[in-house]
N, C-alpha and C positions, 0 to 999 in steps of 0.2 A: 687398689689403687687405679684400676681400670674404670670402676664407677666414678672415681673423684676425677679423673681423668674429662670423663664425656660429662658431667656436672660443670667443670671446668670450661671446657667446651660450649656448651649451652648458655652459661652465665656470658660468655663474651660472644658468642652469634646471634644470640636473642636481640640484643639491643640495636645491632648493627640491621639485622632483619626488620624492626620495626621502624628505624631510622628511614630504610629506604622502602619499607611499605609507604611511610609518610610523604615520601618525595613522589611517590606515584599517584598519589591522591589526582584525578580527572574534576574539575568543575565547571559547570554549563550554565548559562544565562541568557534567555532571549529577551532584548529590549526594543522598545520602539524608539528609533533614531533616524532621522535623515527621512522620514516619513516612510519607513520600513521597518520590518522586523529584522534586527542584525542578531546573530548568534555567536556570543562570545564564549571559546570554550580555551581554558588553559590546563597544563600540568603545574602542580604546585604542591610544597610540602604539605598542605593541609587545607581544609575546606575555608580558614578564615582569611590565610593568605590569598587563597585562591579568588575570593571575592572581590577583594581588596585590590588586585590587579585586574579583574571585570571592570569594577567602578574606574579606574585608572582610564582604561581603554576607551570607555563609554565617553568620560570626560575628554578626552582627545576627539573622539568623534563628533561630538557637541561643538568643539572649537572649530573644528574643519567645517561644520555647517553654518556657523555664524560667517567664516571666511566668506563662502561660495555660494552662499545660499540668496537666489536672485528674485525670490520671495519677501526677505527679509528687508526692507526697508534701510536698515541702518550698515546693512553690510557693503564692504567694499564692490561686490560684483554690481550690487543695484545702484551703485554712484557710477560705475562705467555706462551701465545700461542708461541712466538719467541724462547722462552728458553726451549721449551719442550723438554724432554731426555739432558739435558745440565746443568741446575741449577735451585735450587728454586728461585723464584722471592717475594722480599717483597711486599707487598700491603698494602692499608689503611686497617683499622681494619674493616671498613665498609664492603667493598666488600670480606673481608676475611669472615665475619659473612655469608653474602649471600651466597658467596661459601660453608661454612659449614652447612647451612640449606639446600642448594640445596642438597648436599650429602646425607644428612639424607633423604629426601624426596626419592631420589634413592631407599635408603634402606627399607623404609616401601612399596614403589611400585616394590621393587621387580627388579629394573632397568628398569622399564618401562619409567620413568623419568629419563633424564641422559643428564649433561649439556655438556658431552663429546661426546654427536651426533655430534659436529660440523664439525668434521672431516668427514662426511658424506654429509655435504654442496658442498664438492668438485665434487661430483658424480651427485647429484638431484639438478637443476635448474628448479626454477618455475615462470621464466619472460618471458618465451616465447621462450626462445634460446634452449632450449632442444628438439632434433630431434629422439635422439636413446637412448633405456635403455644402462644402464651400462651392462657390461658383469659380469657375474656370480664371475669372477676371482679378478676382480676390486671390486666387493662389498666386498669379501671375504678379500682383502688385509685391505681395507679401515675399515670393522667392528673388525678388531684385535688392530686397533687404539683406539678402545671405549671403556670404561668400567670406570665406578664412582669410582672403586676402585684401579683405577690406580693415582686418583689424591692423593696427597699426601700432608696434611695438618699439619702444626706446630702450634698449639694455643701458645700465649704468644710471639712468633716471629712473627706472620703472614706471615707465607710464603707460597707458593703455589707451587709444584711442579709437572709436569708432565710425568709421569716415560718416555713416549716412544717417540722418534721423530716423527713428523707428528701428534701427538695428538693436538687436539684444543678442548677449551670450547666455549660455546656460552648462552647466554640467550634468544634467543628467546622465548623459552615457559616458562619464569618466569620474565623476565625484565619489562614488561609493568606492568605487575600486581605490582610489586615491586615498580616501579617508580608512580602508581596510589596510591599506600601507603603512600609514603614518600609526594606525594602534599598534599594530605589529611592530614597526620600529622602536614603539616607545616601551614595548613589552620586553623586549630582546636588551635594550637596554637597561632594564631592569631585572636583567638576567633571569627571566622567566625561561625557563627549560624548553618548553614547547608547547604549542598552541594550535588554535585554529581560528580565524576571523571570517564569519559568512555574514556578508552584507547584502543578504535580499538576492543572493546568487552569486557574488563576486568574492570568490573564497581566496583567503590566503593562509599556508601553512607554514610553521616553522618545528624542527625537531622531532621528534617521533612521540605518537600516543604512549600514555603509561604502560602499555603491554611492551613496550618495543617495536609493536609493528608501524607500518607506515600508515599516513592518513591517505584514504581511498575517496574517488569522488565516483559516483555512479553515473554512467551514462544512459539516458532512458531508452526501453527498447520500443518502437513506435507502435507495435502490434499490441500493447497495453500498459494503461497506466501502472505505475509503481514496479513495474519489472526493468531489469537493467539489461544491456545487451553485453555491458562492459564495464568493469570497473577501472579507474585510472590512478596509480601512485600518484600522489604529491609530495615530493621530497624538496622542501624549501623551494616551494614554487606557487603556482596560482591558478586560479581557473574563472573564467566569468561567462555565464549563460544569457543569450540573448533571444527572446520567443515569443511567440503569438499566443502563446497558452492562455495568458491570464489578463493582460492590460490591451483592451481593444474594444473596438464599438461595432455594431453590426448597422449598415445602413442599406435600405431595399434588398434584402436578403445577402450582402455580399461584406464579408468580413474585413475589418482594415486595422490592421495594429498600430502602437504608438511608434514604433521606429519609421521616422518620417526621413524619405532622401530629399537631402538638403537641397539636390540640384533641381527635381520637378516640384517639390513642394507636396507631394503627394505619398503616403504611406507605402513602404519597400513590400515588394510581392515576390511570391514564389519559394521562400524557405518557412517553415516551422520553427527550426531550433539553429542556432550556433555556439558552439561550447570551443572557447580558446584556451589553451593553456600556455603561459609564459613565465617568467621570472617575478613579474610583479602584476599585482591585481590591477593595478591603473591602466596599463597597458592592453590587459586582457578586456576590462571593461570597454576600451575604447575600441580594438579591435573586434570584438564579438559585433559590435553593432556597426561597424564599419563592412564587415563582411556579409552581415546578413541584407546591406544596402548593396553591397556589389553582386550579389549572387554567387551560385556555387561555382563557378567557372573562373570569374575574375578574382573570388576570393580565396580560392584553392590557388591561383599561380601567387597570388599576393604572400600569403602564410609560407609558401614553400620556398620563396626567397629570404625568409626572415629567420637568421640563425635564432634557436634556443626556442622557435615558436611553432604550436601546432594546432589543428582545427578539427572538430567533427561537426559537420553539417548534415542535417536531416531535411530534405525539401519535403515541397508539397504532397509528393506522390509516394512520402514514407520511405524514400531513398535515402541510403546513408553515403556519405562520400568524406574519404580522412585523408589530412596532408602526409606527405610522406614520411614521417617520423612516428606515425601511430602504427604500431604492428597490428596485423590481423587477428 
């Protein structure tokens, strides 16, 4: 009887264990999207379902790109830029709300984050083709076309108007974070229990790993590449990293990062890397850029005033600074 009871137990237990094991499959793919590499990870019942989930997330990111791309002449964003100084452009409510939130972030960062920085893309190129610094006169002329207060929004009508000819908006400092959030939102709505979207350094997570452990993000140790001085848990939250380690140009022996100060028209100086943690990847993306522009003192002061938001800053001297909520 005892052996029969054991057999009955095994017969009942094993199918449950196998079903549980199926739920704990982790599927990961790296896909080129928005000009970068997106790593999409999901926890699914099996690999086939996991790959379907990943394709759905990728399709959502492609949809966002068509909406916000300033390089696609058919996008609503390109239409706004073409009509700068001419007329308001009616856009979808989704794009209008994104621009509205971007302007609000500009206000709390005193213009350190500004989607109208895009006019400066005409002066600074980080694709290897730039050989000389722009003249101070060129920079001044272009900076005159930058300013979030020159973006006129009409709620209800969903129109966007750039006051001056030559103005441009771009979502390079918020778009990937927004796309990551939207992909996560889609997968959550489809009852995907857990996952991580890594949009070229803008990361958002939900649920837990297949092992039940928390998702972790490693913060680089300035003394050596590939070494981490801290691991930060991501529990239903996001992180974004802005740094000068990959996208830059060297002119006359000096390194210029791709992060442009919208107020001066020149690349921001003084910091190597900014890591921001918050609920949404969109906010992390924008704030990491803003703090990089503001510098460590003003950047820390800003983040310490924002609930649910933290920052780790690495300056040019390899000194690490952390907001009040980051434990030693």
